[in-house]
C-alpha positions in Angstrom: 114.3 51.1 65.5 112.7 48.4 67.5 112.5 46.4 70.8 110.2 43.5 71.7 110.5 42.1 74.9 110.0 38.1 75.7 106.2 37.0 76.2 104.8 34.9 79.0 101.2 33.2 79.0 99.6 35.1 81.2 97.6 31.7 82.0 101.0 30.2 82.7 104.0 32.7 83.5 106.4 29.9 83.2 105.5 28.8 79.1 106.5 30.8 76.4 104.3 32.5 73.9 107.3 34.7 72.4 109.9 34.6 72.5 111.3 36.6 68.4 110.3 35.1 65.7 111.0 35.3 61.6 108.9 36.1 58.4 107.9 33.2 56.7 107.3 33.6 53.0 105.7 30.7 52.8 103.2 31.4 55.0 103.3 35.1 55.0 103.5 35.8 58.4 105.6 35.4 61.0 107.1 32.4 62.6 107.4 32.7 66.4 110.3 31.2 68.5 109.2 29.2 71.8 105.6 29.4 71.3 104.4 27.1 74.4 107.9 25.8 75.4 108.6 25.7 79.1 110.8 28.7 80.1 114.5 27.2 80.6 116.4 30.0 79.8 116.7 28.6 76.7 116.0 32.1 74.6 117.8 34.3 76.9 120.3 35.7 73.9 119.2 39.3 73.4 119.3 38.9 68.8 118.1 40.8 65.7 114.7 39.3 64.4 112.4 40.0 61.2 108.8 39.6 63.2 108.1 40.8 66.6 104.8 41.0 67.3 102.4 43.4 68.2 101.8 42.5 71.3 104.1 44.5 73.0 107.5 46.3 71.5 109.1 49.9 71.9 109.7 51.7 69.0 111.5 55.0 68.4 109.5 57.9 67.2 112.0 58.6 64.0 110.2 54.8 62.8 106.9 55.1 63.1 107.6 59.1 61.2 109.1 57.4 58.3 107.7 54.3 57.9 104.3 55.0 59.7 101.4 53.4 61.4 99.5 49.8 61.4 97.2 49.2 58.8 94.0 50.4 59.9 92.2 47.5 56.6 93.8 44.9 58.8 91.8 45.5 61.4 93.2 42.1 63.2 95.5 40.6 63.2 98.5 40.0 61.4 99.4 43.9 61.2 102.0 43.1 63.3 103.5 41.2 60.5 103.1 44.2 57.9 104.5 46.8 60.2 107.4 44.5 60.6 108.1 43.9 57.3 107.9 48.1 56.9 110.3 48.4 59.3 112.8 45.8 57.9 113.0 47.6 54.4 113.3 50.8 55.3 116.8 49.7 56.9 115.8 49.5 60.3 116.7 46.7 63.1 113.9 45.3 64.8 115.2 43.1 68.5 114.3 40.5 70.7 115.3 41.5 73.8 114.6 39.1 77.0 115.3 40.8 80.0 112.3 42.9 78.9 109.2 40.5 80.2 105.6 41.2 79.2 102.8 38.5 80.5 100.3 38.7 77.5 96.7 37.5 77.5 96.7 35.4 74.5 94.0 35.8 72.7 91.5 37.8 73.8 90.4 38.8 71.2 87.8 36.0 70.3 88.0 34.5 73.7 84.6 33.2 75.5 83.6 34.9 78.3 86.6 34.1 80.8 86.9 30.5 79.6 89.4 29.8 76.3 88.4 27.8 74.4 89.7 25.2 71.7 89.7 28.0 68.1 88.2 24.8 66.7 85.6 23.6 69.5 82.6 23.2 68.2 81.3 25.4 71.2 84.0 28.8 69.9 81.0 30.3 68.5 84.0 33.0 67.7 86.6 30.9 66.2 85.5 32.2 62.5 86.2 35.2 63.3 89.4 34.3 64.1 90.1 32.6 60.4 88.7 35.3 58.7 91.4 37.6 59.2 94.3 35.5 59.8 93.1 34.5 56.1 92.4 37.8 54.1 95.3 39.6 56.1 98.0 37.3 55.5 96.9 37.1 51.4 96.5 41.5 52.0 99.9 41.1 53.6 101.9 39.1 50.4 99.8 41.8 48.0 101.8 44.4 49.4 105.1 42.9 49.9 105.6 39.7 47.5 107.2 39.7 44.1 105.8 36.7 41.9 109.1 34.4 43.5 107.3 34.9 46.2 103.7 34.6 45.3 104.9 31.4 43.0 106.2 29.5 47.0 103.5 31.1 49.6 100.3 30.2 46.8 100.4 26.2 47.0 101.7 26.0 50.5 98.7 28.4 51.4 95.5 26.5 50.0 97.4 23.4 51.2 97.5 24.6 54.5 94.1 26.0 54.8 92.4 23.6 53.1 94.1 21.4 56.0 92.2 24.0 57.9 89.4 24.1 56.7 89.1 19.7 57.0 90.0 20.2 60.7 87.6 23.0 61.7 84.5 20.5 60.1 85.9 16.9 61.9 85.3 19.5 64.4 81.8 20.4 64.0 83.1 23.8 64.0 81.5 25.3 60.4 81.1 29.0 60.2 85.2 29.0 61.2 85.3 26.5 58.3 83.2 29.3 55.9 85.7 32.1 57.7 87.9 30.7 56.0 86.0 30.5 52.9 84.9 34.4 53.5 88.8 35.6 54.3 89.2 34.2 50.3 86.2 35.6 48.9 86.8 38.9 50.9 90.3 39.2 49.7 89.2 38.7 46.1 86.9 41.3 46.3 89.4 43.8 48.1 91.4 42.8 44.9 89.7 44.1 42.9 88.7 47.5 44.1 92.6 48.3 44.5 92.6 47.6 40.7 89.9 49.9 40.3 90.9 52.5 42.4 
């Protein structure tokens, strides 16, 4: 159904950005293989995976006709995770093929000028955008695909992780990033109210 390539960082062409991935219910997101590791042929084997990044994927026409496109409600981040879940639930396979190679300019959507600043940097005025969509959209994915038992596993991990991230943002002096986390949760709660009333 879908083929996903090996992906390197554009700024460091020997550093892996993606070498396949799996959906992690505790995180409500995809877990990437090999990220930020130097390539020493350790991810040169083709294999079936459960998560394909939206950065680059080859999808058969009939798969798109069956399951549809990306969910436009996501807008930014995690839409590929949700699409991957629909793909595998429909019975299609996602395969990682390392012979296909792509170079990716990571986080280009929230880069500040041409120099990427650390997400938690006090100088990165766009970090709140990253966290807002990441938090909100992971909750969207769980609402669409998780059962009550999976929610029970996910929620404790989710809140512990994002409390840790919020504290880290505050320590770094990036209060906008911390606010982005809170706003993402609020946006999900508001969307859930609208979802229930519709």
